C-alpha positions as CSV (number, residue, x, y, z in Angstrom):
1,M,-117.9,50.3,-31.1
2,R,-117.0,47.3,-33.3
3,G,-114.1,45.9,-31.3
4,G,-112.2,43.0,-32.7
5,P,-108.6,42.1,-32.8
6,P,-105.9,44.7,-32.0
7,L,-105.7,47.4,-34.6
8,E,-102.8,46.8,-37.0
9,T,-100.6,49.7,-38.1
10,V,-98.3,50.2,-41.0
11,E,-94.9,48.6,-40.7
12,R,-92.9,51.8,-40.4
13,V,-93.4,55.6,-40.4
14,D,-90.6,58.0,-41.2
15,L,-91.5,60.7,-38.7
16,E,-89.7,63.5,-40.6
17,R,-91.6,62.7,-43.8
18,Y,-94.9,62.5,-41.9
19,M,-94.5,66.0,-40.4
20,G,-96.2,68.9,-42.0
21,Q,-99.7,69.8,-43.0
22,W,-102.4,67.3,-43.7
23,Y,-105.9,68.1,-44.9
24,V,-108.7,66.2,-43.1
25,I,-110.5,64.6,-46.0
26,A,-113.0,62.6,-43.9
27,N,-113.4,61.4,-40.4
28,I,-115.5,59.6,-37.9
29,P,-115.4,62.8,-35.7
30,Y,-115.0,63.2,-32.0
31,F,-117.0,66.0,-30.3
32,G,-114.4,68.7,-31.1
33,E,-114.5,68.1,-34.9
34,R,-118.2,67.8,-35.6
35,G,-119.4,70.3,-38.2
36,N,-116.0,71.7,-38.8
37,V,-114.9,72.8,-42.3
38,A,-111.4,73.4,-43.7
39,G,-109.9,71.0,-41.2
40,R,-106.1,70.6,-41.3
41,A,-103.7,68.8,-39.0
42,I,-100.1,70.2,-38.7
43,Y,-97.4,68.1,-37.1
44,R,-94.1,69.4,-36.0
45,L,-91.3,67.2,-34.5
46,R,-89.9,68.8,-31.3
47,E,-86.4,68.6,-30.0
48,D,-87.6,66.6,-27.1
49,G,-89.0,63.9,-29.4
50,R,-92.6,64.8,-28.9
51,I,-94.8,66.1,-31.7
52,D,-96.7,69.4,-31.8
53,D,-100.2,68.5,-33.1
54,I,-102.0,71.6,-34.3
55,Y,-105.6,71.3,-35.6
56,R,-106.8,74.3,-37.6
57,Y,-110.4,74.6,-38.8
58,R,-113.5,76.8,-39.3
59,D,-116.5,76.1,-37.0
60,G,-119.4,75.2,-39.3
61,S,-118.8,77.7,-42.1
62,F,-116.1,79.1,-44.3
63,D,-117.3,82.6,-43.2
64,A,-116.2,81.7,-39.6
65,P,-112.8,82.7,-38.4
66,E,-110.1,80.1,-38.5
67,E,-109.6,78.5,-35.1
68,E,-106.8,76.4,-33.7
69,M,-106.4,73.7,-31.1
70,K,-103.0,72.8,-29.9
71,G,-102.0,69.4,-28.6
72,V,-99.0,67.3,-28.1
73,A,-98.3,63.8,-29.3
74,W,-95.7,61.2,-28.5
75,V,-94.7,57.9,-30.2
76,V,-95.7,54.9,-28.2
77,D,-94.2,52.2,-30.5
78,E,-90.7,53.4,-31.5
79,E,-90.1,50.3,-33.6
80,T,-92.7,51.4,-36.1
81,N,-93.5,55.0,-35.1
82,A,-97.1,54.2,-36.1
83,Q,-98.7,54.2,-32.6
84,W,-99.0,57.6,-30.9
85,K,-100.7,59.0,-27.9
86,V,-102.2,62.5,-28.4
87,Q,-103.4,65.0,-25.8
88,F,-105.3,68.1,-26.5
89,Y,-106.9,68.5,-23.1
90,W,-105.5,67.3,-19.8
91,P,-106.0,64.5,-18.6
92,I,-107.5,63.0,-21.8
93,R,-105.1,61.1,-24.0
94,F,-106.2,59.1,-27.0
95,G,-104.5,56.5,-29.3
96,Y,-103.5,57.5,-32.8
97,Y,-102.7,54.5,-35.0
98,I,-101.4,55.0,-38.5
99,I,-103.1,52.1,-40.3
100,G,-102.5,53.2,-43.9
101,L,-99.8,55.4,-45.4
102,D,-98.9,56.2,-49.0
103,E,-95.3,55.4,-50.0
104,A,-94.9,59.0,-51.1
105,Y,-96.7,60.2,-47.9
106,E,-99.5,61.8,-49.9
107,W,-102.3,60.3,-47.9
108,A,-102.7,58.6,-44.5
109,V,-105.4,56.7,-42.7
110,V,-105.5,57.0,-38.9
111,G,-107.7,55.1,-36.5
112,H,-108.4,55.0,-32.8
113,P,-107.9,51.5,-31.3
114,S,-111.5,51.4,-30.2
115,R,-112.5,51.9,-33.8
116,E,-114.9,54.7,-32.8
117,Y,-112.9,57.4,-34.5
118,A,-110.9,57.5,-37.8
119,W,-109.4,60.0,-40.2
120,I,-108.5,60.0,-43.8
121,M,-105.9,62.7,-44.5
122,A,-104.0,63.9,-47.5
123,R,-101.4,66.5,-48.5
124,E,-103.8,68.0,-51.0
125,P,-107.4,69.1,-50.2
126,E,-109.0,66.4,-52.3
127,L,-108.5,62.7,-53.2
128,S,-109.8,61.0,-56.3
129,N,-113.0,59.0,-55.8
130,A,-111.1,55.8,-56.5
131,R,-108.5,56.5,-53.9
132,Y,-111.1,57.6,-51.3
133,Q,-113.1,54.4,-51.9
134,A,-109.9,52.3,-51.5
135,L,-109.3,54.0,-48.1
136,L,-112.8,53.4,-47.0
137,D,-112.3,49.8,-47.9
138,L,-109.1,49.7,-45.8
139,L,-111.0,51.1,-42.8
140,E,-113.8,48.6,-43.3
141,A,-111.3,45.7,-43.5
142,S,-109.7,47.1,-40.3
143,G,-113.0,46.8,-38.4
144,F,-114.3,50.3,-38.7
145,E,-117.8,51.3,-39.7
146,A,-116.7,53.1,-42.9
147,S,-120.3,54.2,-43.5
148,Q,-119.9,56.5,-40.4
149,L,-117.1,58.5,-42.1
150,Q,-118.1,62.0,-43.1
151,K,-116.2,64.1,-45.6
152,V,-114.9,67.4,-44.4
153,A,-115.5,70.3,-46.8
154,Q,-112.2,71.9,-47.8
155,R,-113.8,74.4,-50.1
156,P,-117.2,76.2,-49.9
157,A,-118.8,74.4,-52.9
158,Q,-118.6,71.1,-51.0
159,V,-120.8,72.3,-48.1
160,G,-124.1,70.5,-48.1
161,Q,-123.1,68.0,-50.7
162,P,-123.9,64.3,-50.1
163,G,-121.4,62.7,-47.7
164,F,-120.1,66.0,-46.3
165,Q,-120.6,67.1,-42.7
C-alpha cells in the first residue's frame, strides 16, 4: 500500500452516461479477478438510486464458460457522483473512486482509496498504446504502483502476451 493524501476524483460524473458496459482493460486485481479473461463491468441505475454492478468474465481461459458476479453500488458523494461504495459479498464493502474519465465517457480510471486496487476500463475492448500509457501515468501521479497493473485479455490472441494476466 502506498498511502498518501486522499484520493482525488473527477469533478463530476453523469451517472446515466456512465451506465452500461465497460471492458476491463487492466487492473491491479483483487482475489476475485486474478487470472480472469474477457472481464466486463456492467452498471445499471436502479429506481431506488442504487447501481447494479455486474461483473462478467471467463475464469482463466476463453474456453471457460462465462461467469457472472452480481453486486450493488451506491453513490457516497452525491455532489460529484465520483465516489461509490460497492458490495459483492456481505459484509464486505469497498470504495470505488472514479479518478479519470473521458469527456465522451469512452474510458474511465477507477481506484480504491487504499491505492491497492485499480481498474482501467473502456467502452471498446482495446485502447491505443498512447492512451493506455497516459492512463498509467494518471494512476502513478495519483499514488498507485502503476507497474502492478496487469492487462486483461479481451481476445484469445492476447493470452500469454507481455503485460497480460
